N, C-alpha and C positions, 0 to 999 in steps of 0.2 A: 722402333722396337728394341728393347734391351736384350742382348744375347748373354751378357755377363753382369753379375751383381756381386760387388765386393763390399763386405760388411765387417766392421770391427764390433765384436760382441762383448757384452757385459753380463750382468746377472739379473736383468729385469724380469726374466722368467720367474724368479723367486722373490722379487721385491716389489713388483708392481701392485698398486692398491687393489686392482680388480682382476688380476691375472689368475688363471686356473690353478697354477702350482703354488702361488703364494697363499691361496686360500684353499689348500688341499683338505680333504676330508678329515674329520676329527680323529678317525681311527688310524690315520697315517701320521706318525710323529714327524715334525719338520726337521730337516737336516740343515745345520747352519752353514750354508754355502756363502763364501766370501772371496773377494779379490785379495784379502790380506792373508788368507791361509795358504802358505806356500809349501807346507809339509805334505807332499803327496806320496807318503810311504804306502806300503801294502795295506796297513790297517785303515788308513783314511780312504783309499780307493775302494776297499771292501765295504765300508760303511755307506759310501755314496752309491755303489752298485746295488746294495740291498735296498736303499731308499728309492732308487730309480725303479727297481723291480716292484716295490710296493705301490708306486704312483702310476704304473703302467695302465691300469684301468681308466685313468683320466684322459688318456689319448683319445678315447672315443668322444669325449665331450668337446674336443677341439673342433670337430667338424661343424658344430653348431655355435661355437663361440670364437670365431676366427679373429675377432678384434680384441680378445682377452687372453692372449698367449704371451707375447713379448714384443718389444719394439722391433727386434730383428725380424720376427715372423710377420708382423704387421706391415713392415716395409715391403716385403715380397708380395704379401697379400694385396696391398694397395696397387702395386704395379700390375698384378694380374687382373684385378678388378677394373682398372682403367685401360686394359688391353694394351699395355706397354711392354709385356713380357712375351718372349717367344715360347713355343710349346715345350722345348727342352732346354732350359737355360743352364749356364754354368754359374754356380753360386760359390764364391770363395769366402770363407769365414776365418776371421782372426780371433783367437782366444788367448787369454793369459794363462801361463803355467801356474795355475792356482786351483784350489778346491772348487771355487765357483766356476772357473773356466772349464774344468774337467766335467763337472756335472751338466753345465749348459750345453756343451758340445754333444754329449750323449743324447740329449733330447732333440736339439735343433737339427742336427744332421739327419736324424731319422725322419722327422716330420716334414722337413723341406724336400727330402727325396720322395717321400710318399705323396704329399699333398700337391706338389708342383712339378712332379716328374723331372726333378732337377739332378744334374751331376754336381755333387758337393765336394769341394776340396777344402781341407782344413789345415790351418797353420797355427801352431802355438808359439807365443813369444814370451820372453822373460822381460819383466819390467821391475827393476829393483829400485824402489823409491826411497830407500833408506840411505843410500850412498851416492853422492852427486856424481863421482867419476864413473861408477858402474852404470848409473842411470843414463849418463851421457852416451855411453857405448851401447846400452840396450836400446835406447830410443833410435839411435842411428841405424842399428841393425834392423829394427822394426820398420823404419822408413824405407830401407832398401828392399826388404821383402814385400812391403806394400806396393812399392813402385813396380816391381817385377810382376806382381799379380794384376795391377791395373793395365800394364802393357801387354797382358795376355789378350786384351781386347782393344777397342778404339774409343775415344771420348764420346762419339755419337751413339755407340751401341753398348756402353758400359754405365751402369748405375753404381755410383760410389757413395756409400753411406757409412761414414765413420761415427757411429752413434753410441757405441758401448765400450766398456773397458775403462782404464784409467783416463783421466782428463788429458794427460799428455798424448794419449793415443788419438783422441779426437782432434786436438789442436794441431799437432804435428801432421796428422792425417790430412787436414785441410791444406797445409803447406805443400805436402807431396802432390795432392791433386792439382793445386794451382800451378806448381812448377811444371807439371806434365800436361796442363791444359784440360784437366777433367773437372767438371762441375761436381759439387758435393750435395748429397741429399740428406734431409733431416725429416724425421717424422715425430710429430707431437702425439705421443701415445694415447693420452686420455681422450683427445678429440679426433684422433686418426686423420690429422691434417698433414699433407705431404708438401714439403718445401724443397726447392732447389736453389743452391747458392752458386753463382758463376765463379769461375777461377779468376784470380787476380794475376796478371802477367808478372813473372819474375825473371829478370835478366841480369847478367853480370858482365863486366868488362873482361873479355877473355885475355887480352894482352897483359893487363895488370895481374890477373890470376896467374898467368904463366911466369911473369916476372918474379913473383913472390912464391913460386912453387916450393922452394926449399923451406921457407918459413912455414908454409901450410903443412908440409910433411912433418916438421918438428912438432907443430901444435896438434897434429892428428895423433901422434904417438904418446904425448904426455903434456903435463902442465909446464909452461915455460915462464921464467921470471920476466915480467914485462920490462923492467928497467934494464935487463941485459940485452934487449933488442936495440937495433940501430934506430936513429931518429926516423928514417924512412919507413922502417918496419912498424914502428909505433904508430906512425900516421896511417899506414895501410890498415892496421887493426882498428883504429878509430873510424876510418872511412867506411870499412866493411864490418862494422860492429855486429851486424846481423849474423855473421858467420862464427863469431867467437863468444866464449864465456870469459869474462875478466872479473876475477874475485880476489881480494886481498893481495893484489900485486902479481897474481899469476894468471896466465892466459892459456887457453886451449881452444880447439875447434869445438863448437857446440854441435848437437845432433844435425841441425840443418846444414852446417858447414861440411860435416863429414858426408852427408847424403848428397849435397849438391856437387861436390868435387868427385863423386864416384859415378856421376851420371854422364851420359853420352859424350858431349863435346869437351868435358873436363876430365874424363875418366883416365886418360893416359898420364895425368899428373900424379895420381895417388893410387890408382886401382891395381889390385893383384892381377897378374896375367895368368890366363888359363890355357895350357897347351894340352891337347887331347889326341889320343891315338885314333886311327881310323875306326876301330871297334867302338870306342866311346862316341865318336862323332855320328856313326850310323845309329846308335841307340837313341841319341838325342833327336835325330832327324825322323826316325821311324816311330818313336814313342811320343807323339805330340801330346797326347792326353796326360803323359807323365812328365812333360818337359819342365813345368814349374817345380815339381817335386825334385827332379834331378838337379836342376840348377840351384835350388835353395840348399840342397844337401851339400853341394860342392862349396858353396859359400859358408855353410855351417862348419865344414871341415877346416877351411882356412881360418875362420874365427877361432876355433879351438886351438889350432896350431899357434896362432899369434898371441893369444891371451894366456895359453897354458891351462885352460879350463877343462880340456878334454881328458878323460881317463886313459891311461896307457893301454888298457884292455880294449878300448875303442879305436885308438889311433894306431896301434900295432897289434892288430888282432891275429896276425900270423903266429904270434907266440903261443896261441891256443892250439895250434896244429902240430902234433908231434913229428909228422913226417917231413916237415920243412927244414931245410938246412939254413939256419939263421945267418950263418957267416957268408953265404953266397947270394943272399937276396939283395936286389937293388931297389926294390919297391916295398912299401908297407901296405898292409890291408886296413882299410877303414871300415868299421862296423857302424853304419849310420842308422837312421831311424826307419820306421815302417809307417806308411800312411794308411794302413788298414788293408791295402791291396797288394803292395809290393814292399820288398825290403831293399834298402840302398846299401850296396857293398862295393868298394872301389879299391883297386890296386893303384897306388900313387907314390910320388915323391915330391917333396917341397924344397925348393931352392930359397932359403931364407934371405940370403944376401941380395938376390935380385927379385924377391917376392913373386916367384913363379910356382904354380901348382902344375905338375905333370900328371894327367889322368891316363893310366896305362890300360886298365881293363875294368869294365863295369858289369855288375850283376844286379838284376832286379828280381831274381828268383832265388829264394833262400836255399832250397834244396840243391839247386845246381851250384850255387856258391859253395856249399859245404863239400860237395864232391870235387869240384875243380880246384878250390883253394887248397884243399888237403894235398893235391898233387903239385902245388906250386904255380898254378896258372897265373901268368901276369906278374910274377914276383922276381924271376931271375933275369929276364931280358925284355927289351921293348918289343911289343907285338907288332908295331909298325912305326913309321916316322910320325913325329908330332906336328899338329897344325895349331896355330894360334886361333883359339875360338873365343877370345875374351869378349868381343862384341856380339858374335852370333849366338854363342851358347849361353852366356851369362846374362844377356839382355834379350833373350829369345822371346819372340811374340808367337803366341799360339795361333 
């Protein structure tokens, strides 16, 4: 029986030939949902929300047309029909940060919770297909988040279906599943035929990986001139070509290379270290249902710090509180995301030279955060000694 279902989602809700929403009533104008539309401003969201309101009556038709909703829905439906799904499954959905992803999430989350009594966790990922270097980083980040979600369960009790989204999401999704030993599932939507593909074992020579860790770190950070490498380094790149992208004389780690070297037995070579206070450690241990959300947000913070993509108002939110003495603070406040149930807020500091994140104080309640942060909670001093939680917290299994 499957306790966990992990699905990468696309827009088949709106593009399937016989699906309810792609053939919506004539009096409901179709909204152009797409994976290419990345401008998710207020105007776009309002248009989608209005369209979703207009198609709400179609939700009733789903109960009689369960094979004509979407590939994602059909996957869960077939598992239930074949009695392979527990009574209250955990369903983890991955969507792209696009108009199509936003619209699909609004529908799928609601109907999966209602029709299958499911706990649904949702993650959005950026996939920038226009710029090779950005795409490399985005896919690597996606693979890492996907791995954490899979490891919330076990291969024997987890159904992994990388069926929707960009093609790189499905192809690299299979690689993630294989590396971790998870079979992947595929559903042929028109015929409702369910397939499972076994994982292909992937192993690397740990001694060689350790020997060339300096090269790997350089290739993780940026493109390197291939000719500037030593003869031995060039041979290593050629031998382990599956880890690298080599174009026009420049070499860097590809998404699989970044992902693999951040996993368990290789992680000490490249991975950021996470040190947490007793307060943060207790939160992670007690909030098991939120553990994926917490660890994903900590990784997202590090990503923003390393790439410079985060807004200052997010990374140093203490500047928004007038009562805080900015000159005396030892920690910054990170204003993270909300998963619809909780808000992620963290007092932290980041040691760039040693690549260490210190998590000093964590809030998952927005109102409490507003009260305590205004008083400088967690900003002026360490609330307790720090514990290295790199393995336990960031690769936590639910």
